[in-house]
N, C-alpha and C positions, 0 to 999 in steps of 0.2 A: 044718544047724547055723547058717549065716548067717541063714536065715529065722527061727529061734527067737531068735537074738540080736537081730535087728531088731524082732521083736514085743515082746521084753522092754524094749528101749530105748524103744519107743513107749509102753508102759504107764507107765514111769518118767516120760516126758515128759508124759503125760496127767495123772498124779498131781501133778506140779509145776504144771501149768497150773491144775488144780482148786484147789490150795492157794493159788496166786497170786490167783485170782478170789475165793476166800473171804476172803483177807487184805484185798483191796481193798474188798469188801463190808463186812466188819467195821470196817475203818478209816473208811469213809464213815458207817456207823452211829454209831461213836464220835464222829466229828466233829460229826454232826448232834445227838446227845444233849448233847455238850459245849456246842454253840452254844445249844441250848434252855436248859440250866441257867444258862449265863452271862447269857443274855437275861433269863430270869425273875428271877434274883437281881440282876444288874447294872443293867439299865435302870431298875428301880424305885428303885434306890439312887441312881443318878446323875441321873435326870430328874425334876425337880419336876412337870413336866406329866404324866408318866405316873403318878406317885404320886397326884396330884390326880384324874386321870381315873378311875383304878382305885377310889379311895376313894369318889368321888361315884357311880360306877356301882353298886358293891355296896350303898351306902346307898340308892340309888333302888330297887333290886330289893326291898328290905324294906318299902317304904312301903305303908301301908294308909290307908284313907279318913280315919281319925282316929288321932291320936297317943295315947300313954299318958295324956297330960294331958287328953284329950278334945277337943282342938282339931282342926279339919280340916287336912289336910296339903296343901301346895302345892309342886309341883315346877316350878322355873324351869328351862326346857329350851332349849338353843340352842347357838350357836357363839361365835366370838370377839367378835361384836358384843355378846353378853350378857356375856361375860367382862370386856371392857374398858369397856362402856357402863353397867354397873350396879354400884354399890357394894354388893356382896352382904351384908357384915356390917351395913351401915347399914339396908338394906331389910329384912333378916331381923329386926333389932331393932325397926324401926318397925312391923312387922306382927305382932309376937310376941303381942299381946293377942288377935289374931283367928285367926292361922294358925301352924302349925308349918311353916316354910319350908325347903325343901331345893333343891339346885341340881345340874344335870348339864350339863356342857359338853363338846362335841367340836369342837375347832377345825378350821378348813378344811373344814367340812361345809355342805351345803345340804339342800334338801327331802328328796331320796330317802334319804340316809343317816339323817336324823333320823326320818323316818317309819318306816323298818324297825327302827331301834333301839327306838323306842316300841313297836312290835309285839312285839318280843322281851321287853321289860320286862313288858308286860302278860301275855304267855304264861308268864313265869316268876313270876308272882304279884304284881307291883306293882299297887297300887290307889290312887294318889294321888287325893285328893278333887278337886283342881284341877291341870290341866296348863297352864302358862303358857309358850307357845312364842314366843320372840323371833326374828323372821325378817323379812328385807326382801322387797320385791316381786321384785327380781331373783333372790333366792335361792329363793323359793318356786316360781318357774317354771323353774329350772335343771334340766337333765337330766344333770348330771355327778354323780359320786360320788367319794369319797376313795380307794376302792380297797382294797388289801390291808390297810391298818391297820384300817379299819372292819369288815372281815370277821370279826374276832375278836368283834365285838359284835352280829353278826347270826346268826339261825338258818340252817341249811343250806337249808331250803325258801325262805327269803327271799333268799338269795344267788342261787338259781335264778330267782326272780321278778324280782330286780333285773337279772339278766343278760338276761331277756326284754325288760324295759322299755328297756334300753339297747342291745339288739341286739348283745350281746357275742359274740365268737367263742369257740370251744371252748377255745383256749389261754388266753385271758384269764379265762374262767370257771374253768378248772382252777387257775389261779394264785390266784383268790379262795378257792377251796375249800382249797387247801394253806395259805393264810394263816389260814383259820379254825381249822385244827388246829395250826398252828405259830406260837408267839410269836416265835421267831427270824425266820421269814420275814415275818410280818406287821409286826414292829416294827423291821426292819433299818434303814429310813430314819431312824426316831426315834433309834435307837442312834447312828447317825452324827451326827445333829444334836446329841444330848446331849454326845457327846465333843467336837464342834466348839465347843459352848458353853463347855465347860470350858477349852479351849485359847484361845478367843477370846471372852471374856465380853461384849465390846461389839459382837458381831456384829449383834444385833437393832437397836441404835441406828444402825449403819451401813446395814443393810437399809432402815430407815425413811427415812433421809436420801436414799437413792437410789431408793426405791420408793414415794415419795409418790404417791397416786392418789386419784381421786375415785370416788364411787359410780357404777357403770356406768349408762348410759342404757338404758332398755328401752322398746320400743314399747308404748304403752298398750293397743293392740288385742291384742297377744300376752298381756299381763297379764290382760285380761278373759277371753280364751279358755281360758287354762290355770289361772288361780288358783282360780276357783270349784269346778271338779271336784276339785282337790287339797284344798281346804279341806273340802269335803264328805267326801272320803275320810278325812281326819284326824278330823272330827267323828264319823263313823260308827264309827271305831275306838275313840274315847274313850267314845262312848255305849254301845258293846258291853260295855265293862268298868266302866261306871258312873262315869267321870271327866268333869269339866266342863272344856271347852277354852276357853282365852282366847288370842288372838293379840296380841302386842305388837310394834308396828312401831318399830324403832330410828330415831333421828333422822338426817337427812341435811342437808348444808350447802346444798343447792339443791332447787328444786322437782323432784319426781319423781312416781312412780306410787303413792305411799302412799294417796291418796284412792280410787284404783281398787281397791287391795287392801282397804281398809276397806269399800267398797261391796260387794265380793264376799263378805267375811266376814259382813256383815249379812244379805245374801241367803241365805247358808248357815245362818243362825241362830247365828252364833258371835260372842261378844263380841270386838270388835276395838278395841284401844286405840292411839291415836296421841298419847302424852303431849306430844310436842313437834312442832309443825307443821313440815312440810318447809321448809327455808330459813330458819327462825327462828334457828337457831344457825349463826354464821358459822364460817369455817375456823379461827379461833383456839381453838375448842372441840374440835378434832379433832387426833389424833396424826398421821394420814397422809391426811386427806381422806376417810376412811371409818370409822375407829375413833375413838371419843371419847378424849380425854385425861382425866386425873383431874378437872380443873375441869368439863369437859363432863359427865362421869359423875355428879358431885355434883348438877348441875342436873337432869339427866335422872332420876336416882334419886328425887329429891324429888317430881317430878311423877308418876312412875310409882307411887310409894308411895301418893299421894293417890287415884289412880284404882283401884288394886288394893284399896284399903281399902273401896271401895264395893261391896257384895255384888252379884254378877251375878244377873240374873233369868232 
């Protein structure tokens, strides 16, 4: 009798344990799904950056060589240097007789992120007639990537390729894969930043005041060794899908490695534009020593427009 009672009590305890485990699992699933829904709906409502990025990305996916009006399409592609350095509406209007101009910007990105995003766009059917990549010498040789956020805009195979290039460990690579499938996980930092921006709208101005910096110095020999292979990699990708590649070098307030980048671009057979010679614009044209302010952007945009208006050969 005691043995039978003990067995019955054990069965009841096991059932309670199983129910508790399932309750925890279901609770976690509900929390995850709620987080996904809140992120998908909320972040795009709160964050202007996310709305802009999403709209520009989906617009870029649909680009074909020629627009409905018959004009060749041009995709301006880059990071915050393009965002703050080029007056997009003015440039688009100035080139409207020749090109149907579009833009795609991912802030805080450098070469690796931009390269793999471009690969995905092409795979998904994008065929811009011209790809105009705005990037500095220090960014094109960088080996860093933005991480979880950008995984949403990469294909799984390229996340693996990126992991190999960066020699990532299994844990970091798993995090990138999870971010690829989960908007909540990928955009959690952007969600915090968007909420912080609502609470403290002057945060960016404060960060600029404390974070003034100059463009980083890079060893010219390192630029020579790493730039040309990467430019050829970009050109091969664009050639494969029938797009013409142009590199635009953003201005810098001091002498740097832009001529080395231009030489590497010419060696790779890529049109490389330096609308403003390094050091020609002093710090009064820059917001933080690296990004142009509106005055600097107006000057740079006018010079860029005149050079882009000349057809590439």
